[in-house]
All heavy atoms as a GROMACS GRO file, in nm:
protein
  486
    1MET      N    1   0.519   8.419  -4.878
    1MET     CA    2   0.489   8.497  -4.997
    1MET      C    3   0.515   8.411  -5.118
    1MET      O    4   0.587   8.311  -5.109
    1MET     CB    5   0.571   8.625  -4.996
    1MET     CG    6   0.709   8.619  -5.054
    1MET     SD    7   0.788   8.781  -5.050
    1MET     CE    8   0.955   8.727  -5.041
    2GLN      N    9   0.456   8.447  -5.230
    2GLN     CA   10   0.472   8.367  -5.351
    2GLN      C   11   0.556   8.440  -5.455
    2GLN      O   12   0.540   8.560  -5.478
    2GLN     CB   13   0.337   8.330  -5.411
    2GLN     CG   14   0.353   8.227  -5.522
    2GLN     CD   15   0.222   8.169  -5.566
    2GLN    OE1   16   0.139   8.242  -5.617
    2GLN    NE2   17   0.204   8.040  -5.545
    3ILE      N   18   0.648   8.363  -5.514
    3ILE     CA   19   0.733   8.412  -5.623
    3ILE      C   20   0.729   8.307  -5.734
    3ILE      O   21   0.668   8.201  -5.716
    3ILE     CB   22   0.878   8.435  -5.576
    3ILE    CG1   23   0.940   8.305  -5.523
    3ILE    CG2   24   0.885   8.547  -5.473
    3ILE    CD1   25   1.088   8.313  -5.490
    4GLN      N   26   0.793   8.336  -5.845
    4GLN     CA   27   0.810   8.238  -5.952
    4GLN      C   28   0.959   8.208  -5.963
    4GLN      O   29   1.040   8.300  -5.968
    4GLN     CB   30   0.762   8.295  -6.085
    4GLN     CG   31   0.614   8.317  -6.092
    4GLN     CD   32   0.547   8.213  -6.180
    4GLN    OE1   33   0.611   8.145  -6.257
    4GLN    NE2   34   0.417   8.204  -6.166
    5VAL      N   35   0.994   8.080  -5.963
    5VAL     CA   36   1.133   8.040  -5.980
    5VAL      C   37   1.140   7.949  -6.102
    5VAL      O   38   1.075   7.844  -6.105
    5VAL     CB   39   1.188   7.968  -5.856
    5VAL    CG1   40   1.331   7.920  -5.881
    5VAL    CG2   41   1.186   8.061  -5.736
    6ASN      N   42   1.214   7.993  -6.201
    6ASN     CA   43   1.229   7.918  -6.326
    6ASN      C   44   1.093   7.878  -6.384
    6ASN      O   45   1.073   7.766  -6.429
    6ASN     CB   46   1.320   7.798  -6.308
    6ASN     CG   47   1.462   7.838  -6.276
    6ASN    OD1   48   1.501   7.953  -6.292
    6ASN    ND2   49   1.541   7.744  -6.230
    7GLY      N   50   0.998   7.972  -6.376
    7GLY     CA   51   0.867   7.953  -6.436
    7GLY      C   52   0.764   7.881  -6.351
    7GLY      O   53   0.650   7.866  -6.393
    8SER      N   54   0.801   7.838  -6.231
    8SER     CA   55   0.707   7.766  -6.144
    8SER      C   56   0.680   7.847  -6.018
    8SER      O   57   0.772   7.905  -5.960
    8SER     CB   58   0.766   7.631  -6.102
    8SER     OG   59   0.787   7.550  -6.215
    9PRO      N   60   0.554   7.851  -5.974
    9PRO     CA   61   0.522   7.923  -5.850
    9PRO      C   62   0.586   7.854  -5.730
    9PRO      O   63   0.599   7.732  -5.726
    9PRO     CB   64   0.370   7.917  -5.842
    9PRO     CG   65   0.328   7.809  -5.934
    9PRO     CD   66   0.437   7.788  -6.033
   10LEU      N   67   0.629   7.936  -5.634
   10LEU     CA   68   0.693   7.884  -5.514
   10LEU      C   69   0.657   7.972  -5.396
   10LEU      O   70   0.666   8.094  -5.404
   10LEU     CB   71   0.846   7.882  -5.532
   10LEU     CG   72   0.929   7.830  -5.415
   10LEU    CD1   73   0.904   7.680  -5.393
   10LEU    CD2   74   1.076   7.856  -5.439
   11ASP      N   75   0.611   7.909  -5.287
   11ASP     CA   76   0.586   7.982  -5.163
   11ASP      C   77   0.714   7.978  -5.080
   11ASP      O   78   0.771   7.871  -5.058
   11ASP     CB   79   0.473   7.918  -5.084
   11ASP     CG   80   0.337   7.946  -5.146
   11ASP    OD1   81   0.315   8.061  -5.188
   11ASP    OD2   82   0.256   7.853  -5.154
   12ILE      N   83   0.758   8.097  -5.036
   12ILE     CA   84   0.879   8.108  -4.954
   12ILE      C   85   0.849   8.196  -4.832
   12ILE      O   86   0.752   8.271  -4.832
   12ILE     CB   87   0.996   8.169  -5.035
   12ILE    CG1   88   0.962   8.311  -5.083
   12ILE    CG2   89   1.035   8.078  -5.151
   12ILE    CD1   90   1.081   8.388  -5.137
   13PRO      N   91   0.933   8.186  -4.730
   13PRO     CA   92   0.917   8.277  -4.615
   13PRO      C   93   0.937   8.422  -4.659
   13PRO      O   94   1.010   8.450  -4.754
   13PRO     CB   95   1.030   8.234  -4.520
   13PRO     CG   96   1.066   8.095  -4.562
   13PRO     CD   97   1.040   8.088  -4.710
   14ASP      N   98   0.872   8.513  -4.590
   14ASP     CA   99   0.887   8.656  -4.619
   14ASP      C  100   1.029   8.702  -4.595
   14ASP      O  101   1.101   8.648  -4.511
   14ASP     CB  102   0.793   8.739  -4.531
   14ASP     CG  103   0.647   8.720  -4.569
   14ASP    OD1  104   0.619   8.670  -4.679
   14ASP    OD2  105   0.561   8.757  -4.487
   15ALA      N  106   1.068   8.805  -4.669
   15ALA     CA  107   1.194   8.879  -4.649
   15ALA      C  108   1.320   8.798  -4.673
   15ALA      O  109   1.423   8.824  -4.612
   15ALA     CB  110   1.197   8.943  -4.511
   16LEU      N  111   1.317   8.699  -4.762
   16LEU     CA  112   1.439   8.629  -4.797
   16LEU      C  113   1.525   8.714  -4.890
   16LEU      O  114   1.472   8.790  -4.971
   16LEU     CB  115   1.409   8.497  -4.870
   16LEU     CG  116   1.359   8.379  -4.791
   16LEU    CD1  117   1.349   8.256  -4.881
   16LEU    CD2  118   1.446   8.348  -4.673
   17THR      N  119   1.655   8.698  -4.878
   17THR     CA  120   1.747   8.758  -4.974
   17THR      C  121   1.773   8.655  -5.084
   17THR      O  122   1.738   8.537  -5.071
   17THR     CB  123   1.880   8.797  -4.909
   17THR    OG1  124   1.945   8.676  -4.864
   17THR    CG2  125   1.861   8.894  -4.794
   18VAL      N  126   1.839   8.699  -5.190
   18VAL     CA  127   1.875   8.607  -5.297
   18VAL      C  128   1.961   8.494  -5.241
   18VAL      O  129   1.938   8.376  -5.270
   18VAL     CB  130   1.947   8.681  -5.411
   18VAL    CG1  131   2.005   8.583  -5.511
   18VAL    CG2  132   1.852   8.778  -5.480
   19ARG      N  133   2.060   8.528  -5.160
   19ARG     CA  134   2.148   8.425  -5.103
   19ARG      C  135   2.068   8.325  -5.020
   19ARG      O  136   2.091   8.204  -5.027
   19ARG     CB  137   2.256   8.489  -5.018
   19ARG     CG  138   2.350   8.383  -4.958
   19ARG     CD  139   2.460   8.442  -4.875
   19ARG     NE  140   2.556   8.508  -4.962
   19ARG     CZ  141   2.651   8.589  -4.920
   19ARG    NH1  142   2.663   8.615  -4.791
   19ARG    NH2  143   2.734   8.644  -5.004
   20GLU      N  144   1.973   8.372  -4.940
   20GLU     CA  145   1.891   8.283  -4.858
   20GLU      C  146   1.803   8.194  -4.945
   20GLU      O  147   1.782   8.077  -4.914
   20GLU     CB  148   1.807   8.364  -4.760
   20GLU     CG  149   1.892   8.431  -4.653
   20GLU     CD  150   1.817   8.537  -4.574
   20GLU    OE1  151   1.718   8.595  -4.626
   20GLU    OE2  152   1.858   8.564  -4.460
   21LEU      N  153   1.750   8.249  -5.055
   21LEU     CA  154   1.669   8.168  -5.146
   21LEU      C  155   1.753   8.058  -5.208
   21LEU      O  156   1.710   7.942  -5.216
   21LEU     CB  157   1.608   8.254  -5.257
   21LEU     CG  158   1.534   8.175  -5.365
   21LEU    CD1  159   1.412   8.105  -5.308
   21LEU    CD2  160   1.497   8.264  -5.482
   22VAL      N  161   1.874   8.091  -5.252
   22VAL     CA  162   1.962   7.991  -5.312
   22VAL      C  163   1.989   7.879  -5.211
   22VAL      O  164   1.983   7.760  -5.246
   22VAL     CB  165   2.093   8.057  -5.362
   22VAL    CG1  166   2.197   7.954  -5.399
   22VAL    CG2  167   2.063   8.149  -5.480
   23ALA      N  168   2.013   7.913  -5.086
   23ALA     CA  169   2.034   7.813  -4.982
   23ALA      C  170   1.906   7.733  -4.957
   23ALA      O  171   1.910   7.610  -4.943
   23ALA     CB  172   2.083   7.878  -4.853
   24HIS      N  173   1.792   7.801  -4.954
   24HIS     CA  174   1.662   7.737  -4.932
   24HIS      C  175   1.635   7.632  -5.040
   24HIS      O  176   1.576   7.528  -5.013
   24HIS     CB  177   1.553   7.846  -4.933
   24HIS     CG  178   1.414   7.798  -4.913
   24HIS    ND1  179   1.365   7.762  -4.790
   24HIS    CD2  180   1.313   7.780  -5.001
   24HIS    CE1  181   1.239   7.724  -4.803
   24HIS    NE2  182   1.205   7.733  -4.931
   25LEU      N  183   1.681   7.659  -5.161
   25LEU     CA  184   1.660   7.567  -5.273
   25LEU      C  185   1.767   7.458  -5.280
   25LEU      O  186   1.762   7.371  -5.368
   25LEU     CB  187   1.657   7.645  -5.405
   25LEU     CG  188   1.542   7.743  -5.421
   25LEU    CD1  189   1.559   7.825  -5.548
   25LEU    CD2  190   1.408   7.671  -5.421
   26GLY      N  191   1.866   7.463  -5.190
   26GLY     CA  192   1.970   7.362  -5.188
   26GLY      C  193   2.076   7.381  -5.296
   26GLY      O  194   2.141   7.284  -5.336
   27LEU      N  195   2.094   7.504  -5.342
   27LEU     CA  196   2.189   7.532  -5.450
   27LEU      C  197   2.312   7.608  -5.404
   27LEU      O  198   2.387   7.660  -5.487
   27LEU     CB  199   2.118   7.611  -5.560
   27LEU     CG  200   1.997   7.545  -5.624
   27LEU    CD1  201   1.928   7.640  -5.721
   27LEU    CD2  202   2.036   7.416  -5.693
   28ALA      N  203   2.336   7.614  -5.274
   28ALA     CA  204   2.444   7.696  -5.221
   28ALA      C  205   2.582   7.633  -5.239
   28ALA      O  206   2.683   7.699  -5.216
   28ALA     CB  207   2.420   7.725  -5.073
   29ASP      N  208   2.590   7.509  -5.283
   29ASP     CA  209   2.719   7.441  -5.295
   29ASP      C  210   2.802   7.485  -5.416
   29ASP      O  211   2.922   7.467  -5.418
   29ASP     CB  212   2.699   7.289  -5.302
   29ASP     CG  213   2.651   7.233  -5.170
   29ASP    OD1  214   2.670   7.299  -5.066
   29ASP    OD2  215   2.594   7.123  -5.172
   30GLY      N  216   2.739   7.539  -5.517
   30GLY     CA  217   2.813   7.576  -5.638
   30GLY      C  218   2.774   7.714  -5.686
   30GLY      O  219   2.684   7.778  -5.631
   31PRO      N  220   2.841   7.760  -5.790
   31PRO     CA  221   2.808   7.894  -5.842
   31PRO      C  222   2.672   7.895  -5.911
   31PRO      O  223   2.631   7.797  -5.973
   31PRO     CB  224   2.920   7.920  -5.942
   31PRO     CG  225   2.974   7.787  -5.978
   31PRO     CD  226   2.950   7.697  -5.861
   32VAL      N  227   2.602   8.006  -5.894
   32VAL     CA  228   2.473   8.025  -5.959
   32VAL      C  229   2.467   8.165  -6.021
   32VAL      O  230   2.535   8.256  -5.976
   32VAL     CB  231   2.354   8.010  -5.860
   32VAL    CG1  232   2.344   7.869  -5.806
   32VAL    CG2  233   2.362   8.110  -5.749
   33ALA      N  234   2.386   8.177  -6.124
   33ALA     CA  235   2.354   8.308  -6.182
   33ALA      C  236   2.206   8.332  -6.153
   33ALA      O  237   2.124   8.240  -6.167
   33ALA     CB  238   2.380   8.309  -6.332
   34VAL      N  239   2.173   8.453  -6.110
   34VAL     CA  240   2.036   8.484  -6.071
   34VAL      C  241   1.988   8.608  -6.145
   34VAL      O  242   2.058   8.708  -6.153
   34VAL     CB  243   2.025   8.508  -5.918
   34VAL    CG1  244   1.882   8.542  -5.878
   34VAL    CG2  245   2.074   8.386  -5.841
   35GLU      N  246   1.866   8.596  -6.197
   35GLU     CA  247   1.800   8.708  -6.265
   35GLU      C  248   1.666   8.730  -6.195
   35GLU      O  249   1.594   8.633  -6.169
   35GLU     CB  250   1.778   8.670  -6.411
   35GLU     CG  251   1.706   8.774  -6.492
   35GLU     CD  252   1.677   8.723  -6.632
   35GLU    OE1  253   1.766   8.730  -6.718
   35GLU    OE2  254   1.564   8.674  -6.653
   36ILE      N  255   1.635   8.854  -6.162
   36ILE     CA  256   1.507   8.888  -6.102
   36ILE      C  257   1.438   8.988  -6.192
   36ILE      O  258   1.492   9.094  -6.222
   36ILE     CB  259   1.523   8.947  -5.960
   36ILE    CG1  260   1.590   8.847  -5.867
   36ILE    CG2  261   1.387   8.990  -5.904
   36ILE    CD1  262   1.617   8.900  -5.728
   37ASN      N  263   1.318   8.951  -6.235
   37ASN     CA  264   1.238   9.038  -6.322
   37ASN      C  265   1.320   9.087  -6.442
   37ASN      O  266   1.321   9.205  -6.475
   37ASN     CB  267   1.179   9.155  -6.243
   37ASN     CG  268   1.095   9.106  -6.127
   37ASN    OD1  269   1.025   9.005  -6.138
   37ASN    ND2  270   1.103   9.175  -6.016
   38ARG      N  271   1.391   8.991  -6.504
   38ARG     CA  272   1.472   9.014  -6.625
   38ARG      C  273   1.595   9.101  -6.603
   38ARG      O  274   1.649   9.158  -6.695
   38ARG     CB  275   1.386   9.073  -6.736
   38ARG     CG  276   1.273   8.982  -6.776
   38ARG     CD  277   1.191   9.040  -6.888
   38ARG     NE  278   1.124   8.933  -6.955
   38ARG     CZ  279   1.126   8.912  -7.084
   38ARG    NH1  280   1.192   8.994  -7.163
   38ARG    NH2  281   1.063   8.812  -7.137
   39GLU      N  282   1.640   9.112  -6.479
   39GLU     CA  283   1.760   9.189  -6.446
   39GLU      C  284   1.858   9.099  -6.371
   39GLU      O  285   1.824   9.040  -6.268
   39GLU     CB  286   1.723   9.309  -6.359
   39GLU     CG  287   1.840   9.394  -6.317
   39GLU     CD  288   1.796   9.506  -6.224
   39GLU    OE1  289   1.686   9.561  -6.241
   39GLU    OE2  290   1.874   9.537  -6.132
   40ILE      N  291   1.981   9.088  -6.424
   40ILE     CA  292   2.083   9.007  -6.358
   40ILE      C  293   2.118   9.070  -6.224
   40ILE      O  294   2.135   9.191  -6.213
   40ILE     CB  295   2.212   9.001  -6.445
   40ILE    CG1  296   2.182   8.936  -6.579
   40ILE    CG2  297   2.325   8.929  -6.371
   40ILE    CD1  298   2.166   8.788  -6.576
   41VAL      N  299   2.128   8.986  -6.121
   41VAL     CA  300   2.169   9.031  -5.988
   41VAL      C  301   2.315   8.992  -5.969
   41VAL      O  302   2.346   8.872  -5.963
   41VAL     CB  303   2.081   8.968  -5.879
   41VAL    CG1  304   2.126   9.015  -5.742
   41VAL    CG2  305   1.934   8.999  -5.902
   42PRO      N  306   2.404   9.089  -5.960
   42PRO     CA  307   2.545   9.055  -5.939
   42PRO      C  308   2.564   8.974  -5.810
   42PRO      O  309   2.496   8.997  -5.710
   42PRO     CB  310   2.614   9.192  -5.925
   42PRO     CG  311   2.520   9.289  -5.988
   42PRO     CD  312   2.382   9.233  -5.966
   43ARG      N  313   2.658   8.881  -5.812
   43ARG     CA  314   2.684   8.795  -5.696
   43ARG      C  315   2.711   8.878  -5.571
   43ARG      O  316   2.672   8.841  -5.461
   43ARG     CB  317   2.802   8.703  -5.725
   43ARG     CG  318   2.824   8.601  -5.618
   43ARG     CD  319   2.933   8.506  -5.656
   43ARG     NE  320   2.918   8.474  -5.797
   43ARG     CZ  321   2.944   8.358  -5.853
   43ARG    NH1  322   2.990   8.262  -5.779
   43ARG    NH2  323   2.927   8.338  -5.981
   44ALA      N  324   2.777   8.991  -5.586
   44ALA     CA  325   2.807   9.077  -5.471
   44ALA      C  326   2.680   9.130  -5.403
   44ALA      O  327   2.683   9.168  -5.287
   44ALA     CB  328   2.895   9.194  -5.514
   45ASP      N  329   2.568   9.130  -5.476
   45ASP     CA  330   2.442   9.180  -5.422
   45ASP      C  331   2.350   9.070  -5.367
   45ASP      O  332   2.243   9.100  -5.314
   45ASP     CB  333   2.366   9.259  -5.528
   45ASP     CG  334   2.437   9.386  -5.570
   45ASP    OD1  335   2.528   9.431  -5.497
   45ASP    OD2  336   2.403   9.440  -5.677
   46HIS      N  337   2.389   8.944  -5.381
   46HIS     CA  338   2.301   8.834  -5.339
   46HIS      C  339   2.264   8.841  -5.191
   46HIS      O  340   2.151   8.809  -5.155
   46HIS     CB  341   2.366   8.699  -5.368
   46HIS     CG  342   2.364   8.661  -5.513
   46HIS    ND1  343   2.394   8.535  -5.556
   46HIS    CD2  344   2.336   8.733  -5.626
   46HIS    CE1  345   2.386   8.529  -5.687
   46HIS    NE2  346   2.352   8.649  -5.732
   47ALA      N  347   2.356   8.883  -5.106
   47ALA     CA  348   2.328   8.887  -4.962
   47ALA      C  349   2.238   9.003  -4.922
   47ALA      O  350   2.170   8.998  -4.819
   47ALA     CB  351   2.458   8.893  -4.883
   48SER      N  352   2.233   9.108  -5.003
   48SER     CA  353   2.155   9.226  -4.966
   48SER      C  354   2.027   9.244  -5.046
   48SER      O  355   1.938   9.316  -5.003
   48SER     CB  356   2.241   9.352  -4.980
   48SER     OG  357   2.282   9.369  -5.115
   49ARG      N  358   2.014   9.178  -5.159
   49ARG     CA  359   1.895   9.194  -5.244
   49ARG      C  360   1.780   9.113  -5.190
   49ARG      O  361   1.781   8.991  -5.191
   49ARG     CB  362   1.928   9.153  -5.387
   49ARG     CG  363   1.811   9.157  -5.484
   49ARG     CD  364   1.773   9.299  -5.522
   49ARG     NE  365   1.658   9.303  -5.606
   49ARG     CZ  366   1.661   9.312  -5.738
   49ARG    NH1  367   1.776   9.319  -5.801
   49ARG    NH2  368   1.549   9.314  -5.808
   50GLN      N  369   1.677   9.181  -5.139
   50GLN     CA  370   1.560   9.114  -5.084
   50GLN      C  371   1.459   9.085  -5.193
   50GLN      O  372   1.443   9.162  -5.287
   50GLN     CB  373   1.496   9.198  -4.975
   50GLN     CG  374   1.576   9.191  -4.845
   50GLN     CD  375   1.489   9.216  -4.726
   50GLN    OE1  376   1.476   9.330  -4.687
   50GLN    NE2  377   1.432   9.113  -4.670
   51LEU      N  378   1.391   8.974  -5.177
   51LEU     CA  379   1.287   8.934  -5.271
   51LEU      C  380   1.154   8.993  -5.226
   51LEU      O  381   1.132   9.014  -5.107
   51LEU     CB  382   1.278   8.782  -5.276
   51LEU     CG  383   1.408   8.710  -5.310
   51LEU    CD1  384   1.392   8.560  -5.295
   51LEU    CD2  385   1.453   8.746  -5.450
   52THR      N  386   1.066   9.018  -5.323
   52THR     CA  387   0.933   9.067  -5.292
   52THR      C  388   0.830   8.978  -5.360
   52THR      O  389   0.860   8.910  -5.459
   52THR     CB  390   0.914   9.213  -5.338
   52THR    OG1  391   0.938   9.222  -5.478
   52THR    CG2  392   1.010   9.306  -5.266
   53ALA      N  393   0.710   8.978  -5.307
   53ALA     CA  394   0.603   8.894  -5.362
   53ALA      C  395   0.585   8.925  -5.510
   53ALA      O  396   0.589   9.040  -5.552
   53ALA     CB  397   0.473   8.920  -5.286
   54GLY      N  398   0.570   8.820  -5.588
   54GLY     CA  399   0.547   8.834  -5.732
   54GLY      C  400   0.673   8.840  -5.816
   54GLY      O  401   0.664   8.842  -5.939
   55ASP      N  402   0.790   8.842  -5.753
   55ASP     CA  403   0.914   8.844  -5.831
   55ASP      C  404   0.922   8.721  -5.921
   55ASP      O  405   0.884   8.611  -5.881
   55ASP     CB  406   1.038   8.843  -5.740
   55ASP     CG  407   1.073   8.980  -5.686
   55ASP    OD1  408   1.025   9.082  -5.740
   55ASP    OD2  409   1.151   8.986  -5.588
   56ALA      N  410   0.972   8.741  -6.043
   56ALA     CA  411   0.999   8.632  -6.136
   56ALA      C  412   1.149   8.611  -6.138
   56ALA      O  413   1.225   8.699  -6.179
   56ALA     CB  414   0.947   8.667  -6.275
   57ILE      N  415   1.192   8.495  -6.089
   57ILE     CA  416   1.334   8.468  -6.069
   57ILE      C  417   1.376   8.352  -6.159
   57ILE      O  418   1.307   8.252  -6.167
   57ILE     CB  419   1.360   8.433  -5.921
   57ILE    CG1  420   1.318   8.552  -5.834
   57ILE    CG2  421   1.505   8.396  -5.898
   57ILE    CD1  422   1.293   8.518  -5.692
   58GLU      N  423   1.488   8.371  -6.223
   58GLU     CA  424   1.551   8.263  -6.301
   58GLU      C  425   1.684   8.232  -6.234
   58GLU      O  426   1.763   8.325  -6.206
   58GLU     CB  427   1.574   8.304  -6.446
   58GLU     CG  428   1.446   8.328  -6.523
   58GLU     CD  429   1.364   8.203  -6.548
   58GLU    OE1  430   1.424   8.094  -6.564
   58GLU    OE2  431   1.240   8.212  -6.548
   59ILE      N  432   1.711   8.107  -6.208
   59ILE     CA  433   1.836   8.064  -6.145
   59ILE      C  434   1.901   7.959  -6.233
   59ILE      O  435   1.836   7.860  -6.270
   59ILE     CB  436   1.813   8.007  -6.004
   59ILE    CG1  437   1.749   8.113  -5.914
   59ILE    CG2  438   1.945   7.958  -5.945
   59ILE    CD1  439   1.713   8.064  -5.776
   60VAL      N  440   2.027   7.982  -6.264
   60VAL     CA  441   2.106   7.883  -6.338
   60VAL      C  442   2.215   7.834  -6.245
   60VAL      O  443   2.292   7.914  -6.192
   60VAL     CB  444   2.168   7.945  -6.467
   60VAL    CG1  445   2.254   7.842  -6.538
   60VAL    CG2  446   2.058   7.997  -6.559
   61HIS      N  447   2.218   7.704  -6.224
   61HIS     CA  448   2.316   7.640  -6.135
   61HIS      C  449   2.420   7.571  -6.223
   61HIS      O  450   2.385   7.485  -6.304
   61HIS     CB  451   2.245   7.539  -6.045
   61HIS     CG  452   2.332   7.476  -5.944
   61HIS    ND1  453   2.336   7.341  -5.923
   61HIS    CD2  454   2.418   7.529  -5.854
   61HIS    CE1  455   2.420   7.313  -5.826
   61HIS    NE2  456   2.472   7.425  -5.783
   62PHE      N  457   2.544   7.610  -6.209
   62PHE     CA  458   2.650   7.555  -6.292
   62PHE      C  459   2.700   7.423  -6.234
   62PHE      O  460   2.722   7.411  -6.114
   62PHE     CB  461   2.765   7.655  -6.303
   62PHE     CG  462   2.724   7.783  -6.368
   62PHE    CD1  463   2.690   7.893  -6.292
   62PHE    CD2  464   2.715   7.792  -6.505
   62PHE    CE1  465   2.650   8.011  -6.351
   62PHE    CE2  466   2.675   7.909  -6.566
   62PHE     CZ  467   2.643   8.019  -6.489
   63VAL      N  468   2.717   7.326  -6.321
   63VAL     CA  469   2.764   7.195  -6.281
   63VAL      C  470   2.886   7.161  -6.363
   63VAL      O  471   2.886   7.172  -6.485
   63VAL     CB  472   2.654   7.088  -6.305
   63VAL    CG1  473   2.704   6.951  -6.266
   63VAL    CG2  474   2.527   7.124  -6.230
   64GLY      N  475   2.994   7.122  -6.294
   64GLY     CA  476   3.117   7.086  -6.364
   64GLY      C  477   3.113   6.941  -6.408
   64GLY      O  478   3.034   6.861  -6.360
   65GLY      N  479   3.194   6.909  -6.501
   65GLY     CA  480   3.201   6.770  -6.547
   65GLY      C  481   3.297   6.757  -6.662
   65GLY      O  482   3.356   6.854  -6.708
   66GLY      N  483   3.309   6.639  -6.712
   66GLY     CA  484   3.406   6.618  -6.817
   66GLY      C  485   3.358   6.539  -6.931
   66GLY      O  486   3.260   6.517  -6.977
   0.00000   0.00000   0.00000
């Protein structure tokens, strides 16, 4: 199915959850903030929130440094 991630189209397997998408994108190592269709998805919901075709997703990956 096709979704938009940070403004770019992306084909992903059907029925992924937010957590699975984050892992699929290689971002599971650090904290992320996720918004779907302009609505923040709480981290507690990442494992249960399923994605649907056409979703517009914004992901911010936090990086530490000094």
